[in-house]
C-alpha positions in Angstrom: 215.1 -83.3 53.8 215.7 -85.9 51.8 213.5 -89.5 52.6 214.4 -92.9 51.9 211.4 -95.0 51.6 210.8 -97.9 49.0 207.9 -97.5 46.6 205.1 -98.8 48.4 201.3 -98.2 48.1 201.1 -98.2 52.2 204.1 -97.4 54.7 203.5 -98.4 58.7 203.9 -96.2 61.3 207.6 -97.5 62.5 208.9 -97.2 58.6 207.3 -93.9 58.1 209.3 -92.8 61.5 212.7 -94.0 60.8 212.4 -92.6 57.1 212.3 -89.3 59.5 214.0 -90.0 61.9 211.5 -88.7 64.7 210.0 -91.0 67.2 206.0 -92.9 66.0 204.7 -90.8 68.7 206.0 -87.2 66.5 203.6 -88.8 64.0 200.9 -90.1 65.3 200.5 -86.2 67.3 201.5 -84.6 63.3 198.2 -86.8 62.1 196.0 -85.5 64.6 196.9 -81.8 64.3 197.0 -81.4 60.7 194.3 -82.4 58.4 195.7 -83.6 55.7 197.4 -86.7 57.4 195.0 -89.4 57.0 195.9 -92.9 57.1 194.0 -95.6 56.5 194.0 -98.4 59.3 193.6 -101.8 58.6 191.7 -104.6 60.9 193.7 -104.3 63.8 193.6 -100.3 63.4 197.5 -99.7 62.6 198.3 -97.0 60.8 198.7 -97.6 56.9 200.4 -94.2 55.2 199.7 -93.5 51.9 202.5 -91.6 49.2 199.9 -88.4 49.4 200.8 -88.8 53.4 204.6 -89.4 53.3 204.2 -86.1 50.4 203.1 -84.1 53.4 204.5 -85.2 55.9 207.8 -84.3 54.2 206.1 -80.3 53.6 205.4 -80.9 57.5 208.7 -81.4 58.5 210.2 -79.5 56.3 208.2 -76.2 57.8 208.1 -77.6 61.3 211.5 -79.0 61.7 213.6 -77.1 59.1 212.2 -73.8 58.9 211.0 -73.6 62.3 207.3 -72.5 61.5 205.5 -73.1 65.2 202.6 -76.1 65.0 200.3 -72.9 63.9 202.2 -71.3 62.0 202.8 -73.9 60.2 199.0 -74.9 59.7 198.1 -71.2 58.4 201.0 -71.6 55.7 199.6 -75.2 54.2 196.0 -73.0 54.4 197.1 -70.2 53.0 199.8 -71.0 50.1 199.9 -74.7 49.6 201.7 -74.3 46.2 204.4 -72.6 47.0 205.5 -75.2 49.6 205.1 -78.2 47.0 206.9 -76.1 44.1 209.6 -74.9 46.7 209.9 -78.9 48.4 209.7 -80.0 45.2 212.7 -78.3 43.9 214.3 -79.4 47.1 213.7 -83.4 46.4 215.3 -82.7 43.1 218.5 -81.0 44.1 219.1 -83.8 47.1 218.6 -86.3 44.2 221.1 -84.6 42.2 223.6 -83.8 45.2 223.4 -87.9 45.9 224.1 -88.4 42.8 227.2 -86.0 42.8 228.2 -88.0 46.0 227.7 -91.1 44.3 230.0 -90.5 41.5 232.3 -88.6 43.4 232.7 -91.8 45.7 233.5 -93.9 42.8 236.6 -91.8 41.6 
């Protein structure tokens, strides 16, 4: 999944939900379920997600939504061998970027 977010220090929950095409309630649920998601909160209590949180959401999204893991299975995978997921996700991200560039070139012709 290629997530389109502008380069920022913090993202609001609505921005994250829109980027992943999910409801904000799912973002809040995953935050409770996965301890690798640790948003900061402002004075009003609004969640502010960092680049690391976005990277972790990508991993969780990949495992749960794209690869069909259960929540428990995703938690175990993240605990057992997180490096392999990061490597796999990095390769996917690079391939998606190349694909996007190729589509841009194709559309210009």
